ZATORRO-257947 format. One line per 10 residues: for each residue x, y, z of N, C-alpha, C. Coordinates in pm, whole numbers, plus 50000, padded with zeros to 5 digits. Example, Ala and Ser with C-alpha at 12.3 -4.5 7.8 and 13.67 -1.06 7.14 Angstrom:
2
51319/49431/50780/51230/49550/50780/51320/49670/50780 | 51285/49775/50708/51367/49894/50714/51290/50003/50787
END
This chain:
345
51703/48489/47626/51639/48478/47756/51688/48591/47846 | 51597/48648/47925/51630/48755/48018/51700/48701/48142 | 51780/48787/48204/51838/48752/48334/51734/48768/48445 | 51654/48875/48435/51554/48904/48538/51428/48964/48474 | 51314/48927/48531/51190/48999/48509/51147/49057/48643 | 51121/49187/48647/51068/49253/48765/50918/49269/48744 | 50839/49211/48833/50693/49221/48823/50646/49331/48918 | 50606/49445/48861/50563/49560/48940/50652/49680/48915 | 50591/49793/48875/50668/49910/48836/50654/50028/48930 | 50630/50004/49059/50627/50113/49156/50761/50118/49230
50764/50172/49351/50891/50201/49418/50979/50077/49438 | 50920/49963/49472/51000/49844/49497/51065/49793/49368 | 50988/49785/49262/51040/49739/49135/51143/49834/49076 | 51118/49964/49087/51211/50062/49030/51343/50063/49107 | 51338/50045/49239/51461/50040/49318/51548/49923/49275 | 51488/49809/49249/51565/49693/49204/51615/49712/49061 | 51536/49778/48978/51579/49805/48840/51705/49889/48840 | 51715/49983/48931/51834/50068/48941/51959/49982/48961 | 51951/49886/49052/52066/49802/49081/52096/49704/48968 | 51993/49649/48907/52015/49557/48795/52080/49630/48677
52041/49756/48658/52102/49836/48551/52250/49857/48578 | 52283/49886/48704/52424/49906/48741/52504/49778/48724 | 52440/49663/48744/52508/49534/48730/52509/49486/48585 | 52453/49566/48495/52449/49535/48352/52374/49404/48324 | 52265/49383/48399/52183/49264/48378/52081/49291/48266 | 52045/49185/48198/51941/49194/48095/51807/49169/48163 | 51725/49275/48175/51602/49263/48252/51488/49340/48188 | 51369/49316/48239/51248/49384/48192/51155/49406/48311 | 51100/49527/48321/50995/49555/48419/50861/49535/48350 | 50772/49455/48410/50636/49442/48358/50539/49493/48463
50434/49560/48418/50336/49617/48509/50199/49613/48443 | 50096/49584/48521/49961/49573/48467/49894/49705/48437 | 49951/49816/48486/49890/49947/48467/49911/50003/48327 | 49834/50107/48297/49846/50175/48168/49961/50274/48165 | 50012/50310/48283/50120/50407/48293/50196/50384/48423 | 50318/50430/48427/50395/50423/48551/50327/50511/48655 | 50316/50459/48777/50250/50533/48884/50101/50511/48892 | 50049/50418/48811/49904/50396/48808/49850/50353/48944 | 49925/50272/49018/49876/50226/49148/49858/50341/49246 | 49937/50448/49230/49921/50567/49314/49809/50656/49261
49803/50672/49131/49702/50760/49071/49561/50710/49093 | 49546/50581/49117/49414/50523/49139/49358/50550/49278 | 49439/50604/49368/49391/50631/49503/49313/50763/49508 | 49258/50798/49626/49170/50915/49633/49247/51043/49606 | 49173/51144/49556/49233/51264/49500/49317/51343/49600 | 49277/51346/49726/49346/51430/49824/49460/51358/49895 | 49491/51236/49853/49594/51158/49920/49729/51227/49917 | 49796/51229/50031/49933/51276/50041/50014/51174/50121 | 50144/51172/50094/50232/51083/50170/50239/51129/50316 | 50266/51033/50405/50289/51067/50545/50433/51112/50567
50519/51080/50470/50662/51109/50483/50699/51230/50399 | 50780/51322/50453/50822/51439/50376/50925/51402/50270 | 50946/51494/50178/51031/51473/50061/51164/51406/50091 | 51232/51455/50195/51369/51410/50220/51379/51263/50259 | 51265/51199/50284/51266/51057/50320/51206/50970/50209 | 51193/51026/50090/51126/50954/49981/51213/50930/49859 | 51343/50945/49874/51432/50929/49759/51452/50782/49723 | 51439/50750/49595/51482/50620/49545/51631/50630/49510 | 51701/50517/49501/51846/50524/49477/51880/50592/49346 | 51975/50686/49354/52026/50750/49233/51955/50875/49188
51839/50910/49249/51765/51029/49206/51684/51084/49322 | 51712/51206/49362/51639/51269/49472/51500/51312/49426 | 51407/51306/49519/51271/51354/49496/51277/51506/49493 | 51250/51564/49379/51268/51708/49359/51149/51785/49414 | 51156/51815/49543/51053/51895/49610/51116/51955/49735 | 51062/52064/49787/51122/52129/49903/51127/52036/50026 | 51227/52054/50108/51238/51979/50231/51116/52006/50319 | 51060/51904/50377/50942/51919/50462/50811/51912/50387 | 50817/51901/50254/50695/51892/50172/50642/51749/50173 | 50508/51736/50183/50445/51605/50180/50382/51584/50042
50445/51503/49958/50402/51492/49818/50261/51437/49800 | 50196/51483/49695/50065/51430/49655/50086/51303/49573 | 49977/51231/49547/49987/51109/49467/50037/51140/49325 | 49999/51258/49271/50043/51296/49137/50193/51322/49135 | 50244/51386/49239/50387/51412/49246/50467/51283/49256 | 50414/51184/49330/50481/51054/49339/50484/50986/49203 | 50370/50985/49135/50363/50921/49003/50457/50989/48904 | 50464/51121/48908/50554/51194/48817/50701/51165/48850 | 50731/51148/48977/50867/51112/49018/50906/50976/48961 | 50814/50880/48966/50839/50748/48909/50862/50756/48758
50781/50836/48691/50798/50852/48546/50935/50911/48512 | 50976/51011/48587/51107/51073/48567/51218/50972/48595 | 51199/50889/48694/51298/50788/48733/51320/50689/48619 | 51210/50641/48562/51218/50547/48450/51286/50612/48330 | 51252/50738/48305/51309/50809/48190/51458/50835/48209 | 51498/50875/48330/51638/50907/48356/51728/50787/48335 | 51683/50670/48384/51769/50552/48378/51736/50462/48259 | 51637/50504/48181/51602/50432/48058/51579/50283/48083 | 51493/50255/48179/51463/50115/48212/51379/50050/48103 | 51406/49925/48070/51317/49852/47979/51185/49822/48049
51074/49859/47986/50945/49857/48053/50836/49806/47959 | 50749/49724/48011/50635/49674/47935/50509/49692/48019 | 50426/49790/47982/50303/49819/48054/50188/49733/48001 | 50072/49745/48066/49952/49671/48028/49980/49520/48020 | 50062/49474/48113/50101/49333/48116/50071/49277/48254 | 49950/49225/48268/49908/49169/48396/49950/49022/48402 | 50037/48990/48494/50089/48854/48505/49983/48763/48567 | 49958/48652/48500/49856/48556/48543/49916/48436/48618 | 50039/48399/48580/50101/48282/48642/50252/48288/48626 | 50320/48237/48727/50464/48218/48720/50493/48070/48744
50567/48010/48652/50598/47867/48664/50746/47847/48638 | 50808/47762/48723/50950/47735/48707/50970/47596/48649 | 51062/47585/48554/51103/47456/48498/51249/47433/48537 | 51308/47327/48486/51448/47298/48517/51542/47401/48457 | 51497/47471/48353/51587/47563/48283/51558/47711/48305 | 51434/47745/48338/51401/47887/48350/51264/47906/48416 | 51226/48032/48430/51091/48069/48472/51010/48110/48349 | 50882/48080/48354/50789/48130/48253/50695/48229/48323 | 50694/48351/48274/50604/48455/48324/50490/48466/48223 | 50371/48418/48262/50260/48411/48169/50161/48525/48192
50123/48590/48082/50028/48700/48087/49931/48686/47970 | 49835/48778/47960/49727/48764/47861/49778/48766/47718 | 49890/48835/47693/49940/48847/47557/50043/48738/47521 | 50084/48659/47618/50183/48557/47588/50262/48519/47711 | 50393/48493/47692/50478/48455/47803/50619/48508/47783 | 50692/48521/47895/50828/48570/47894/50916/48468/47966 | 51031/48437/47907/51125/48344/47968/51236/48423/48037 | 51270/48381/48157/51373/48451/48233/51442/48356/48329 | 51564/48388/48364/51639/48305/48458/51595/48332/48602 | 51557/48456/48631/51521/48496/48767/51403/48591/48764
51334/48599/48878/51218/48689/48889/51226/48765/49020 | 51192/48894/49015/51175/48975/49136/51030/49022/49139 | 50955/48976/49237/50815/49013/49251/50807/49138/49338 | 50759/49247/49279/50752/49376/49349/50612/49434/49334 | 50512/49352/49363/50373/49392/49343/50314/49465/49463 | 50395/49489/49567/50348/49568/49680/50265/49489/49780 | 50221/49555/49887/50146/49488/49992/49995/49486/49973 | 49944/49564/49876/49800/49579/49859/49753/49508/49733 | 49679/49399/49749/49637/49320/49634/49486/49318/49617 | 49416/49243/49701/49271/49226/49687/49199/49310/49792
49124/49413/49752/49047/49491/49851/48952/49400/49929 | 48958/49411/50060/48875/49325/50146/48752/49402/50195 | 48637/49340/50178/48511/49395/50230/48443/49287/50312 | 48399/49317/50434/48335/49216/50520/48216/49150/50449 | 48191/49022/50478/48084/48947/50410/47947/49011/50418 | 47918/49085/50524/47784/49144/50541/47752/49247/50433 | 47852/49290/50356/47825/49391/50254/47727/49339/50149 | 47724/49207/50130/47635/49149/50028/47488/49150/50071 | 47463/49176/50199/47326/49181/50251/47265/49320/50243 | 47346/49416/50199/47303/49556/50200/47228/49589/50071
47124/49668/50084/47040/49707/49971/47120/49772/49859 | 47080/49744/49736/47145/49804/49619/47121/49955/49613 | 47026/50005/49691/46999/50148/49695/47106/50226/49771 | 47191/50153/49844/47299/50217/49920/47428/50206/49842 | 47495/50319/49821/47622/50320/49749/47731/50262/49838 | 47801/50161/49787/47912/50100/49860/48038/50105/49774 | 48150/50132/49836/48278/50120/49766/48390/50099/49866 | 48491/50025/49823/48611/50009/49904/48694/50136/49890 | 48775/50165/49990/48860/50285/49985/48953/50284/49865 | 48982/50166/49812/49067/50154/49694/49007/50226/49572
48873/50238/49572/48803/50300/49459/48748/50438/49492 | 48767/50483/49615/48720/50615/49654/48811/50722/49597 | 48753/50822/49531/48829/50933/49473/48803/51064/49544 | 48674/51088/49578/48641/51214/49642/48493/51227/49668 | 48454/51340/49725/48315/51363/49765/48218/51359/49647 | 48268/51390/49528/48179/51394/49411/48118/51257/49380 | 48174/51150/49434/48121/51017/49407/47999/50983/49493 | 47981/51055/49602/47880/51017/49700/47740/51066/49663 | 47642/50988/49707/47502/51027/49694/47466/51123/49808 | 47354/51192/49792/47303/51275/49902/47268/51186/50020
47286/51239/50140/47244/51165/50258/47361/51122/50345 | 47327/51051/50452/47426/51010/50551/47529/50913/50491 | 47646/50911/50554/47753/50824/50507/47808/50743/50624 | 47871/50633/50592/47937/50547/50690/48078/50518/50641 | 48175/50537/50729/48313/50497/50702/48348/50385/50797 | 48394/50272/50742/48430/50155/50822/48580/50133/50809 | 48649/50132/50924/48793/50109/50923/48869/50220/50991 | 48950/50185/51092/49016/50285/51176/49164/50302/51153 | 49213/50273/51032/49353/50296/51000/49372/50434/50940 | 49490/50456/50881/49520/50585/50820/49419/50622/50712
49388/50527/50624/49294/50555/50514/49156/50588/50568 | 49110/50509/50664/48977/50531/50719/48962/50669/50781 | 49062/50710/50858/49053/50841/50923/49072/50956/50824 | 49156/50937/50724/49170/51044/50624/49041/51064/50547 | 48976/50954/50511/48850/50964/50436/48738/51018/50526 | 48735/50974/50651/48638/51027/50747/48655/51177/50762 | 48778/51221/50771/48808/51363/50782/48755/51440/50662 | 48779/51389/50542/48737/51458/50421/48585/51465/50409 | 48518/51354/50437/48372/51349/50419/48299/51433/50523 | 48353/51438/50645/48282/51508/50753/48319/51655/50764
48427/51695/50697/48475/51832/50712/48390/51930/50630 | 48355/52042/50694/48282/52150/50626/48154/52102/50558 | 48080/52018/50624/47954/51968/50568/47855/51940/50680 | 47727/51942/50646/47623/51908/50744/47586/51760/50737 | 47646/51687/50646/47617/51545/50631/47653/51469/50760 | 47563/51383/50805/47595/51294/50917/47687/51184/50865 | 47799/51164/50935/47894/51060/50896/47913/50966/51014 | 47871/50844/50998/47890/50742/51101/48028/50679/51083 | 48088/50642/51195/48222/50584/51190/48226/50454/51269 | 48268/50348/51201/48282/50217/51262/48429/50177/51255
48498/50194/51367/48641/50163/51369/48698/50189/51507 | 48828/50169/51519/48897/50185/51646/48903/50333/51684 | 48835/50370/51791/48834/50509/51835/48942/50536/51940 | 49014/50432/51980/49119/50449/52080/49258/50449/52018 | 49264/50444/51886/49393/50443/51817/49467/50574/51846 | 49597/50565/51862/49677/50685/51886/49705/50758/51755 | 49712/50890/51763/49748/50968/51644/49872/51049/51676 | 49959/51061/51574/50083/51134/51591/50088/51249/51491 | 50135/51367/51533/50145/51481/51440/50260/51460/51343 | 50253/51526/51228/50362/51514/51132/50485/51594/51173
50465/51690/51264/50577/51769/51313/50571/51779/51465 | 50691/51776/51529/50697/51779/51675/50826/51849/51715 | 50813/51955/51797/50929/52031/51846/51019/52080/51732 | 50954/52125/51625/51029/52183/51514/51091/52084/51417 | 51069/51957/51439/51122/51852/51352/51007/51766/51301 | 51027/51706/51183/50924/51615/51133/50923/51487/51215 | 50809/51421/51216/50796/51294/51287/50899/51193/51237 | 50924/51197/51105/51017/51101/51046/51160/51130/51086 | 51192/51256/51119/51323/51289/51173/51341/51219/51307 | 51236/51225/51390/51242/51158/51521/51246/51006/51504
51166/50953/51411/51168/50808/51386/51308/50761/51345 | 51372/50841/51259/51507/50806/51215/51605/50813/51331 | 51591/50915/51414/51681/50933/51528/51675/50814/51623 | 51555/50766/51652/51541/50656/51749/51547/50519/51682 | 51556/50518/51548/51567/50391/51477/51437/50316/51462 | 51324/50385/51475/51194/50318/51473/51170/50238/51346 | 51216/50292/51233/51192/50227/51105/51300/50126/51067 | 51402/50112/51152/51517/50029/51118/51528/49902/51200 | 51441/49885/51298/51449/49764/51380/51408/49641/51298 | 51489/49538/51304/51460/49414/51232/51334/49348/51286
51257/49285/51198/51138/49211/51239/51173/49095/51331 | 51298/49054/51331/51342/48940/51412/51392/48982/51549 | 51407/49112/51571/51453/49163/51701/51336/49172/51798 | 51367/49181/51925/51263/49188/52028/51178/49313/52009 | 51245/49428/51988/51169/49552/51974/51093/49555/51842 | 51149/49492/51738/51078/49484/51611/50951/49403/51623 | 50958/49292/51694/50839/49208/51716/50735/49284/51798 | 50782/49364/51893/50691/49443/51976/50618/49548/51892 | 50692/49618/51808/50631/49721/51722/50531/49657/51626 | 50569/49543/51569/50485/49476/51470/50355/49424/51530
50357/49391/51660/50239/49332/51724/50142/49436/51779 | 50183/49562/51782/50096/49667/51837/50023/49741/51725 | 49910/49798/51759/49833/49876/51662/49911/49998/51619 | 49925/50017/51489/50004/50129/51439/49927/50260/51455 | 49995/50367/51495/49928/50496/51512/49887/50557/51378 | 49787/50642/51383/49747/50721/51266/49836/50844/51261 | 49894/50871/51146/49994/50977/51134/49939/51097/51058 | 49954/51214/51117/49920/51339/51049/49772/51370/51045 | 49691/51294/51114/49547/51318/51119/49504/51325/51265 | 49438/51434/51303/49398/51456/51442/49272/51375/51472
49290/51255/51521/49179/51163/51546/49079/51222/51645 | 49127/51277/51754/49036/51329/51857/48950/51443/51802 | 49010/51531/51723/48935/51644/51668/48826/51595/51573 | 48859/51497/51490/48762/51445/51394/48645/51380/51467 | 48676/51298/51566/48570/51227/51639/48485/51321/51725 | 48536/51441/51751/48460/51538/51833/48362/51621/51750 | 48368/51609/51619/48279/51687/51534/48133/51648/51556 | 48045/51746/51551/47904/51723/51581/47838/51627/51481 | 47889/51626/51358/47825/51543/51256/47892/51406/51242 | 47987/51375/51331/48052/51243/51332/47998/51162/51449
47942/51045/51418/47882/50959/51521/47948/50822/51515 | 48005/50779/51628/48069/50648/51633/47963/50541/51661 | 47987/50423/51606/47885/50318/51612/47933/50187/51674 | 48062/50176/51700/48115/50046/51739/48135/49958/51616 | 48165/49833/51638/48197/49742/51529/48074/49714/51442 | 48096/49705/51309/47989/49666/51217/47970/49516/51227 | 47847/49473/51261/47823/49331/51287/47746/49261/51174 | 47647/49331/51116/47563/49264/51017/47482/49370/50942 | 47403/49323/50847/47318/49414/50770/47195/49340/50718 | 47085/49413/50705/46962/49360/50646/46902/49470/50558
46931/49459/50428/46886/49559/50332/46933/49701/50371 | 46844/49789/50411/46883/49926/50443/46918/49945/50591 | 46912/49840/50666/46945/49848/50809/47086/49793/50831 | 47174/49880/50883/47311/49838/50916/47317/49817/51067 | 47367/49702/51107/47365/49661/51247/47505/49674/51306 | 47514/49754/51412/47642/49777/51480/47637/49723/51622 | 47750/49731/51688/47756/49689/51830/47660/49769/51916 | 47651/49899/51887/47577/49988/51977/47438/50028/51927 | 47412/50005/51798/47285/50056/51744/47255/49996/51608 | 47135/50022/51558/47094/49985/51423/47053/50114/51352
47100/50131/51228/47078/50256/51156/47020/50226/51018 | 46920/50306/50979/46852/50283/50850/46863/50402/50755 | 46939/50505/50794/46944/50629/50713/47069/50640/50627 | 47156/50544/50633/47285/50552/50561/47263/50534/50411 | 47322/50623/50332/47310/50618/50186/47443/50588/50116 | 47553/50600/50191/47687/50578/50135/47773/50501/50236 | 47847/50403/50188/47939/50330/50274/48076/50324/50207 | 48179/50366/50282/48317/50352/50237/48381/50246/50326 | 48425/50138/50265/48490/50028/50339/48642/50050/50334 | 48698/50108/50439/48844/50124/50450/48897/50008/50532
48870/49889/50482/48891/49766/50560/49010/49684/50511 | 49101/49747/50441/49227/49683/50409/49223/49591/50289 | 49327/49511/50279/49349/49425/50163/49391/49286/50209 | 49379/49192/50117/49429/49057/50140/49535/49028/50033 | 49645/48963/50073/49749/48932/49973/49703/48824/49876 | 49760/48826/49757/49731/48722/49658/49860/48684/49585 | 49915/48570/49621/50034/48519/49555/50008/48378/49501 | 49881/48345/49483/49845/48211/49435/49887/48186/49291 | 49922/48289/49219/49962/48277/49079/50107/48232/49063 | 50178/48214/49175/50318/48168/49170/50321/48021/49213
50352/47933/49121/50352/47790/49150/50466/47753/49246 | 50432/47671/49346/50534/47617/49436/50578/47709/49547 | 50514/47824/49562/50556/47922/49662/50500/47886/49800 | 50584/47893/49901/50539/47870/50039/50492/48002/50098 | 50373/47999/50160/50315/48118/50220/50312/48105/50372 | 50315/48218/50442/50303/48215/50587/50156/48219/50627 | 50131/48228/50757/49994/48221/50807/49909/48340/50765 | 49973/48449/50722/49900/48567/50676/49884/48572/50525 | 49935/48470/50456/49922/48464/50311/50033/48532/50234 | 50140/48574/50304/50254/48635/50238/50365/48532/50216
50451/48552/50117/50557/48454/50087/50655/48438/50203 | 50689/48315/50233/50797/48291/50328/50927/48334/50261 | 51004/48415/50331/51128/48465/50273/51219/48517/50383 | 51345/48534/50351/51435/48607/50438/51493/48723/50359 | 51450/48841/50392/51493/48965/50328/51479/48958/50176 | 51368/48895/50132/51336/48891/49991/51374/48764/49919 | 51450/48676/49984/51491/48550/49923/51388/48443/49958 | 51322/48387/49858/51212/48292/49881/51262/48148/49887 | 51167/48056/49901/51201/47913/49903/51231/47859/49764 | 51202/47936/49660/51227/47893/49522/51353/47963/49471
51452/47885/49432/51577/47943/49384/51553/48031/49261 | 51604/48154/49268/51588/48247/49157/51465/48335/49166 | 51383/48316/49271/51262/48396/49290/51279/48484/49413 | 51263/48616/49393/51287/48712/49500/51168/48806/49515 | 51165/48874/49630/51055/48966/49659/51109/49099/49707 | 51030/49204/49677/51059/49338/49726/50928/49407/49761 | 50933/49492/49866/50819/49575/49901/50711/49509/49983 | 50741/49392/50042/50642/49327/50128/50634/49400/50262 | 50517/49400/50327/50506/49463/50458/50594/49390/50560 | 50673/49465/50633/50764/49409/50733/50850/49297/50674
50899/49317/50551/50987/49217/50493/51114/49203/50575 | 51160/49316/50627/51272/49313/50722/51253/49416/50833 | 51202/49535/50797/51176/49639/50896/51039/49701/50872 | 51001/49791/50960/50874/49862/50947/50868/49942/50817 | 50983/49985/50766/50986/50068/50647/50993/49991/50516 | 50989/49858/50522/51012/49779/50400/50912/49805/50288 | 50790/49840/50323/50688/49861/50220/50663/50008/50190 | 50750/50096/50242/50730/50238/50222/50821/50292/50113 | 50784/50404/50057/50863/50467/49951/51003/50499/50000 | 51014/50548/50122/51144/50586/50175/51227/50470/50226
51162/50359/50259/51234/50248/50321/51276/50137/50228 | 51222/50138/50106/51245/50026/50014/51390/50022/49962 | 51458/50135/49962/51593/50140/49905/51691/50051/49981 | 51680/50046/50113/51772/49963/50191/51754/49816/50158 | 51631/49773/50144/51604/49633/50109/51656/49603/49969 | 51641/49698/49877/51688/49678/49740/51840/49666/49736 | 51908/49748/49815/52054/49743/49819/52101/49608/49873 | 52036/49559/49977/52073/49429/50035/52050/49316/49935 | 51934/49316/49871/51902/49209/49778/51995/49213/49656 | 52033/49333/49614/52127/49346/49502/52259/49280/49534
52305/49296/49658/52431/49232/49699/52418/49080/49697 | 52303/49031/49741/52282/48885/49745/52284/48826/49605 | 52211/48886/49513/52200/48826/49381/52324/48849/49295 | 52408/48943/49338/52530/48971/49262/52648/48886/49309 | 52629/48807/49414/52736/48721/49467/52719/48578/49419
END
């Protein structure tokens, strides 16, 4: 029987594997992807991290890239592969976990090929599970190309004609920027146009240098300032929102309200010329496959710094698990170090 099974082979799972290896625990990483880094490689082609190299190190191995460099998705995936190779982690790919069940003696991790018995489990499946698309998408004509941002790769996927991007977060604005840049295509935008944007560099320093200086990423979710940060709309980083929205071929529409075949209905207008829709509308968590787990009002596991209500079941990489940086590549190491101390005592 294993001491631990880590479910998820990205930054959260690999950070915990590092500590379990140091503690000489008998463990296995399982991941549903065909290769390490698959969750990053599946994102759009031009994706880059918001954080520069020096803030992306996992424990025990520095991210080998120049200081101030913003890594691509391929560079992140290759870093993960090197990390697994360097520390020789036990790994089982193409293993999509369907259910976790606890008995009096152990946990059973059930997947399509069988089951694994373990004393403890660390769930490190990240914050992005089920791509969410508003219900009105089902009313839209099949003649219009629709895809969630999770499946968007690049301009080559789009049909000729006008496009619509829905969603005013980082992904929405990055995709809006790519589709509307250097093209005559009309691109409609349905999202928050008042969101603040922050540059990646300010006064000769990276934004993350300033964030580290003021402790922005280190405030506990339980502190007054942490609660304040968590309750406010997060700024878009590294994308000039005002410049994008000022482009002649970008037209804002207000909130998307409904649809009738080829007519998309917005707060401010109705449009019938749209041929492509990118839904950058986020994700919904899915932890229903874990028996007996208590969830909060947002559908995430109730926990304190990764320790759940089920003895022997732990979490890593949840959004705001303890700080703003808990779900980021650069911030996961602190949570992993804390959890390692807990489980080793």
